[in-house]
ZASE-437744 format. One line per 10 residues: number of its first residue (from 1); their letters; for each residue x, y, z of N, C-alpha, C. Coordinates in steps of 0.02 Angstrom, whole numbers, plus 50000, padded with zeros to 5 digits. Layout:
// ZASE-437744
NUM	a	X Y Z X Y Z X Y Z ~ ...
// end
This chain:
// ZASE-437744
1	xxxxxxxxxx	48968 51479 49954 48958 51440 49923 48983 51363 49972 ~ 48927 51358 49968 48926 51266 50007 48983 51211 49973 ~ 49040 51191 50002 49092 51169 49987 49061 51093 49975 ~ 49102 51071 49937 49094 51023 49860 49121 50947 49896 ~ 49110 50896 49915 49145 50820 49928 49209 50837 49908 ~ 49197 50849 49810 49252 50828 49802 49313 50876 49836 ~ 49299 50922 49824 49336 51009 49864 49374 50965 49931 ~ 49328 50923 49994 49346 50916 50040 49406 50850 50022 ~ 49380 50806 49987 49449 50756 49972 49512 50781 49944 ~ 49516 50833 49901 49555 50848 49865 49602 50891 49932
11	xxxxxxxxxx	49560 50913 49973 49617 50952 50008 49663 50917 50074 ~ 49592 50878 50083 49622 50818 50130 49688 50787 50096 ~ 49695 50751 50060 49759 50716 50017 49820 50789 50006 ~ 49818 50848 49998 49860 50906 49995 49865 50910 50080 ~ 49832 50914 50115 49840 50890 50202 49881 50832 50224 ~ 49853 50773 50193 49886 50722 50219 49983 50721 50198 ~ 50015 50755 50152 50052 50759 50093 50090 50823 50154 ~ 50047 50877 50179 50082 50928 50222 50110 50889 50279 ~ 50088 50842 50337 50047 50843 50393 50084 50794 50407 ~ 50057 50735 50365 50066 50641 50370 49969 50643 50425
21	xxxxxxxxxx	49959 50554 50427 49902 50555 50438 49887 50564 50525 ~ 49938 50555 50562 49920 50565 50606 49908 50657 50636 ~ 49930 50711 50588 49917 50754 50586 49850 50788 50557 ~ 49815 50746 50510 49743 50747 50478 49710 50749 50528 ~ 49689 50833 50549 49604 50817 50609 49576 50852 50539 ~ 49489 50851 50574 49439 50853 50539 49462 50964 50562 ~ 49443 50961 50631 49470 51053 50625 49537 51066 50590 ~ 49593 51044 50577 49648 51054 50525 49627 51067 50454 ~ 49584 50994 50442 49567 51044 50355 49538 51102 50347 ~ 49449 51086 50390 49424 51136 50380 49442 51199 50370
31	xxxxxxxxxx	49502 51222 50429 49562 51268 50434 49575 51271 50358 ~ 49595 51212 50340 49629 51238 50274 49572 51239 50194 ~ 49515 51233 50218 49461 51274 50181 49428 51319 50154 ~ 49418 51360 50226 49417 51418 50274 49328 51398 50299 ~ 49319 51332 50321 49241 51320 50338 49265 51311 50430 ~ 49204 51332 50440 49204 51283 50506 49174 51188 50508 ~ 49202 51170 50545 49211 51077 50554 49154 51059 50545 ~ 49094 51091 50572 49024 51053 50572 49018 51042 50496 ~ 49047 51069 50448 49001 51099 50365 49052 50997 50334 ~ 49089 51014 50370 49131 50923 50360 49100 50872 50349
41	xxxxxxxxxx	49036 50892 50426 48984 50787 50435 48940 50788 50405 ~ 48908 50873 50362 48883 50851 50291 48892 50815 50251 ~ 48965 50784 50239 48987 50756 50185 49031 50715 50201 ~ 49024 50688 50283 49097 50611 50297 49031 50615 50391 ~ 49060 50579 50393 48990 50576 50487 49081 50568 50547 ~ 49145 50555 50504 49174 50525 50546 49258 50527 50494 ~ 49311 50550 50549 49341 50544 50515 49372 50486 50433 ~ 49346 50433 50487 49352 50367 50473 49293 50374 50380 ~ 49287 50395 50392 49227 50411 50320 49257 50435 50266 ~ 49281 50490 50322 49331 50526 50256 49382 50479 50228
51	xxxxxxxxxx	49433 50452 50300 49471 50429 50253 49471 50365 50198 ~ 49416 50344 50199 49394 50281 50161 49387 50293 50081 ~ 49333 50378 50116 49361 50398 50035 49419 50443 50012 ~ 49486 50429 50043 49508 50435 50023 49571 50404 49987 ~ 49541 50325 50023 49583 50277 50004 49543 50274 49940 ~ 49497 50271 49910 49453 50249 49836 49504 50299 49818 ~ 49487 50378 49832 49533 50438 49770 49605 50408 49788 ~ 49638 50382 49799 49701 50361 49799 49734 50299 49739 ~ 49665 50275 49738 49678 50223 49695 49640 50241 49608 ~ 49603 50300 49623 49596 50325 49552 49650 50323 49504
61	xxxxxxxxxx	49721 50337 49535 49768 50363 49506 49798 50279 49475 ~ 49797 50197 49526 49819 50155 49487 49780 50113 49454 ~ 49856 50101 49400 49858 50099 49322 49856 49998 49319 ~ 49802 49972 49300 49798 49874 49303 49822 49883 49241 ~ 49861 49830 49236 49903 49784 49171 49819 49784 49135 ~ 49851 49764 49081 49819 49728 49051 49800 49663 49048 ~ 49742 49645 49049 49724 49579 49030 49751 49512 48974 ~ 49773 49537 48936 49818 49506 48877 49858 49506 48886 ~ 49909 49469 48875 49957 49441 48835 50006 49415 48914 ~ 49997 49417 48960 50034 49410 49024 49995 49356 49034
71	xxxxxxxxxx	50032 49301 49073 49995 49243 49120 49987 49281 49204 ~ 49936 49246 49223 49904 49267 49279 49950 49277 49319 ~ 50019 49257 49317 50055 49273 49424 50078 49332 49395 ~ 50122 49322 49347 50147 49408 49274 50110 49454 49312 ~ 50033 49448 49264 50001 49475 49296 49968 49544 49358 ~ 49986 49474 49419 49977 49474 49493 50016 49557 49510 ~ 50088 49502 49468 50169 49513 49478 50137 49603 49466 ~ 50126 49628 49414 50158 49705 49377 50062 49713 49421 ~ 50016 49708 49459 49980 49751 49510 50016 49759 49556 ~ 50009 49709 49590 50071 49716 49660 50125 49781 49647
81	xxxxxxxxxx	50172 49789 49613 50211 49834 49620 50181 49903 49578 ~ 50109 49908 49543 50080 49975 49540 50057 49959 49603 ~ 50022 49930 49622 49985 49951 49685 50060 49997 49756 ~ 50108 49964 49741 50154 49997 49802 50161 50063 49785 ~ 50179 50068 49685 50193 50134 49676 50149 50164 49707 ~ 50062 50166 49687 50015 50221 49721 50025 50239 49761 ~ 50010 50182 49825 50014 50209 49901 50044 50237 49922 ~ 50114 50227 49868 50176 50288 49894 50195 50355 49855 ~ 50132 50388 49796 50128 50424 49804 50090 50486 49858 ~ 50081 50441 49891 50066 50528 49946 50083 50494 50026
91	xxxxxxxxxx	50117 50521 50045 50148 50535 50121 50101 50494 50176 ~ 50137 50431 50193 50079 50392 50230 50025 50354 50182 ~ 50059 50366 50137 49982 50298 50097 49981 50246 50120 ~ 50011 50214 50149 50002 50147 50164 49972 50133 50230 ~ 49985 50190 50285 49933 50189 50341 49876 50182 50349 ~ 49869 50239 50291 49818 50274 50324 49773 50228 50241 ~ 49789 50212 50209 49720 50134 50196 49742 50081 50216 ~ 49763 50067 50253 49770 50023 50321 49694 50018 50324 ~ 49659 49961 50348 49614 49963 50381 49548 49998 50343 ~ 49546 50030 50298 49506 50034 50272 49452 49968 50202
101	xxxxxxxxxx	49417 49994 50218 49382 49964 50154 49287 49979 50128 ~ 49326 50021 50088 49267 50062 50072 49237 50048 50024 ~ 49167 50021 49997 49127 50013 49938 49115 50034 49899 ~ 49201 50078 49878 49160 50105 49825 49199 50103 49742 ~ 49178 50126 49702 49174 50111 49633 49271 50112 49619 ~ 49321 50160 49639 49406 50110 49614 49408 50063 49646 ~ 49402 50080 49732 49405 49981 49787 49384 49945 49739 ~ 49333 49933 49712 49265 49912 49695 49304 49862 49621 ~ 49297 49913 49558 49324 49909 49506 49397 49862 49514 ~ 49454 49883 49553 49511 49855 49538 49516 49792 49572
111	xxxxxxxxxx	49477 49792 49633 49454 49703 49639 49427 49669 49629 ~ 49363 49680 49576 49347 49644 49557 49388 49605 49477 ~ 49434 49654 49457 49487 49639 49405 49536 49567 49419 ~ 49555 49598 49505 49607 49539 49531 49569 49493 49514 ~ 49495 49468 49575 49474 49407 49591 49476 49382 49497 ~ 49437 49429 49431 49418 49380 49391 49486 49353 49361 ~ 49536 49398 49370 49607 49356 49336 49636 49268 49375 ~ 49613 49311 49455 49628 49232 49477 49563 49154 49450 ~ 49502 49201 49461 49443 49139 49460 49485 49114 49367 ~ 49505 49157 49332 49509 49133 49249 49596 49088 49262
121	xxxxxxxxxx	49618 49094 49322 49700 49034 49317 49664 49002 49361 ~ 49578 48986 49374 49588 48918 49396 49591 48931 49488 ~ 49565 48959 49523 49578 48966 49593 49516 48957 49578 ~ 49460 48937 49650 49420 48940 49668 49391 48977 49719 ~ 49332 49016 49726 49305 49071 49775 49352 49086 49795 ~ 49363 49045 49872 49386 49048 49920 49486 49048 49919 ~ 49488 49036 49888 49582 49020 49863 49583 49110 49809 ~ 49537 49142 49793 49539 49178 49755 49544 49257 49798 ~ 49497 49240 49844 49474 49298 49885 49545 49299 49944 ~ 49572 49235 49966 49638 49239 50032 49707 49239 49969
131	xxxxxxxxxx	49673 49252 49902 49768 49267 49866 49753 49332 49869 ~ 49695 49358 49845 49700 49445 49850 49700 49489 49901 ~ 49685 49448 49989 49711 49470 50038 49770 49450 50051 ~ 49818 49421 50024 49861 49404 50057 49917 49444 50024 ~ 49906 49459 49953 49924 49505 49901 49950 49586 49932 ~ 49877 49585 49949 49876 49657 49978 49911 49650 50043 ~ 49883 49630 50099 49932 49616 50169 50026 49623 50142 ~ 50019 49594 50123 50093 49599 50097 50150 49683 50064 ~ 50101 49694 50018 50117 49763 49974 50118 49823 50069 ~ 50027 49803 50073 50040 49884 50144 50091 49845 50168
141	xxxxxxxxxx	50104 49794 50201 50176 49785 50269 50214 49800 50241 ~ 50258 49783 50163 50309 49798 50156 50304 49887 50152 ~ 50256 49924 50145 50250 49975 50113 50262 50030 50211 ~ 50238 50013 50227 50216 50050 50288 50279 50060 50353 ~ 50327 49985 50303 50398 49999 50368 50455 50037 50304 ~ 50423 50029 50253 50465 50073 50180 50445 50149 50201 ~ 50391 50168 50217 50368 50229 50210 50402 50266 50285 ~ 50374 50223 50326 50412 50236 50384 50490 50261 50415 ~ 50534 50258 50366 50604 50248 50341 50608 50299 50303 ~ 50583 50336 50249 50578 50384 50229 50587 50476 50258
151	xxxxxxxxxx	50597 50530 50222 50601 50581 50266 50520 50614 50214 ~ 50499 50649 50281 50434 50666 50271 50446 50713 50223 ~ 50379 50668 50170 50347 50740 50123 50415 50739 50097 ~ 50458 50690 50064 50515 50726 50041 50596 50769 50069 ~ 50577 50756 50129 50606 50831 50153 50629 50815 50183 ~ 50695 50838 50233 50706 50799 50299 50767 50758 50302 ~ 50735 50716 50363 50782 50672 50336 50751 50608 50394 ~ 50756 50548 50335 50725 50488 50373 50768 50442 50420 ~ 50748 50406 50431 50771 50349 50464 50822 50333 50437 ~ 50915 50328 50468 50987 50296 50437 50959 50249 50455
161	xxxxxxxxxx	50957 50217 50402 50981 50093 50452 51044 50096 50443 ~ 51080 50142 50419 51170 50111 50418 51173 50135 50523 ~ 51172 50177 50502 51173 50219 50558 51147 50175 50621 ~ 51105 50146 50595 51061 50110 50675 51078 50051 50689 ~ 51120 50020 50594 51145 49957 50619 51191 49936 50619 ~ 51238 49997 50646 51295 50022 50697 51310 50021 50754 ~ 51234 50039 50776 51230 50059 50854 51219 49975 50889 ~ 51253 49903 50861 51247 49848 50869 51338 49859 50920 ~ 51345 49816 50965 51393 49826 50998 51453 49782 50973 ~ 51476 49789 51006 51543 49704 50993 51490 49635 51025
171	xxxxxxxxxx	51475 49673 51102 51469 49633 51154 51385 49575 51127 ~ 51340 49622 51111 51288 49631 51065 51296 49545 50984 ~ 51357 49585 50967 51397 49523 50897 51393 49478 50943 ~ 51458 49460 50964 51460 49413 51000 51402 49370 51023 ~ 51355 49393 51033 51285 49359 51052 51268 49333 51012 ~ 51259 49364 50974 51209 49358 50934 51223 49352 50842 ~ 51269 49310 50822 51332 49314 50778 51316 49317 50697 ~ 51265 49264 50701 51201 49261 50645 51172 49343 50611 ~ 51133 49373 50678 51113 49434 50640 51172 49462 50608 ~ 51236 49469 50675 51264 49542 50668 51294 49542 50593
181	xxxxxxxxxx	51302 49457 50558 51343 49441 50511 51278 49493 50456 ~ 51236 49520 50459 51185 49496 50427 51163 49567 50449 ~ 51169 49628 50462 51144 49679 50476 51121 49745 50448 ~ 51209 49725 50402 51223 49791 50383 51209 49780 50288 ~ 51182 49709 50274 51163 49680 50212 51111 49714 50204 ~ 51061 49693 50295 51021 49731 50257 50978 49801 50260 ~ 51049 49826 50280 51066 49921 50309 51055 49950 50223 ~ 51119 49876 50204 51131 49891 50133 51083 49895 50075 ~ 51040 49832 50065 51008 49789 50013 50963 49864 49996 ~ 50935 49852 49923 50890 49899 49902 50816 49856 49903
191	xxxxxxxxxx	50801 49931 49915 50712 49916 49956 50688 49872 49882 ~ 50657 49903 49818 50633 49854 49756 50659 49805 49777 ~ 50712 49809 49781 50734 49716 49751 50744 49666 49818 ~ 50715 49708 49876 50693 49674 49921 50598 49654 49917 ~ 50568 49688 49906 50493 49694 49867 50486 49622 49845 ~ 50533 49600 49749 50524 49599 49727 50523 49535 49742 ~ 50589 49490 49790 50621 49435 49841 50521 49412 49830 ~ 50512 49452 49917 50448 49424 49932 50393 49403 49907 ~ 50376 49455 49828 50320 49453 49801 50332 49389 49732 ~ 50395 49395 49738 50407 49318 49689 50393 49256 49733
201	xxxxxxxxxx	50430 49256 49810 50388 49198 49837 50328 49195 49868 ~ 50300 49244 49863 50220 49220 49890 50189 49212 49818 ~ 50221 49237 49753 50167 49190 49692 50194 49135 49667 ~ 50275 49113 49691 50271 49048 49695 50247 48993 49730 ~ 50222 49025 49818 50146 48995 49852 50092 48982 49818 ~ 50088 49040 49774 50008 49026 49737 49986 48980 49681 ~ 50061 48970 49669 50061 48935 49602 50041 48859 49640 ~ 50082 48849 49675 50041 48780 49702 49975 48767 49715 ~ 49937 48804 49726 49882 48816 49767 49849 48819 49715 ~ 49835 48845 49635 49809 48869 49585 49823 48844 49536
211	xxxxxxxxx	49777 48781 49526 49797 48757 49454 49742 48806 49407 ~ 49812 48789 49331 49823 48826 49285 49748 48801 49251 ~ 49684 48856 49221 49643 48829 49193 49658 48819 49121 ~ 49618 48803 49073 49655 48763 49001 49659 48857 48982 ~ 49703 48855 48913 49726 48906 48921 49755 48964 48946 ~ 49767 48954 48998 49812 48962 49085 49855 48970 49055 ~ 49906 48985 49070 49995 48994 49093 50036 49021 49132 ~ 50089 49016 49152 50123 49030 49218 50192 49064 49186 ~ 50212 49117 49220 50251 49135 49199 50331 49101 49215
// end
């Protein structure tokens, strides 16, 4: 029986959690499916096409906040928090999602909702597009760095930020006293709090360039 497109995507997601994006090859995926590698190319022209489909499948699990009841900036904040959660639901989720631009249903569904909410808040077309991409880049960049310090697939040891911070020498601390006084604070900081701090500052900036439309309000 010929393998189906969804079977390939499901197997690729499972393999991603096992070996990470660097270990996800078409040959290894074919082996996991017990098929020959050329059979994959019936459905996907190359690995990038597969990653695009995986990115869209990842967003299938993303639940957007309801349109009613939240000011537009609080809605965007809830959306960004959910996007980060979705990316973190898979090993290397942010890394493999970055750089994909699939014109597929889940990507289009979510993007359409974000743009509609920004336009309803009073943003013109260019501002809405730039705001959406700026939010996306912030969440992706933060989560790529965040996942880089996590143990792979929830096992083993991740990057020990405290141990790295303690490697600063006395000579370095004397030369760079301000960062020396801060480095342990960074290592001890909470990822969620740091993410929300940056997100709130980004939204503060968007409020300065999006004049609220009649009936709209900010949090």
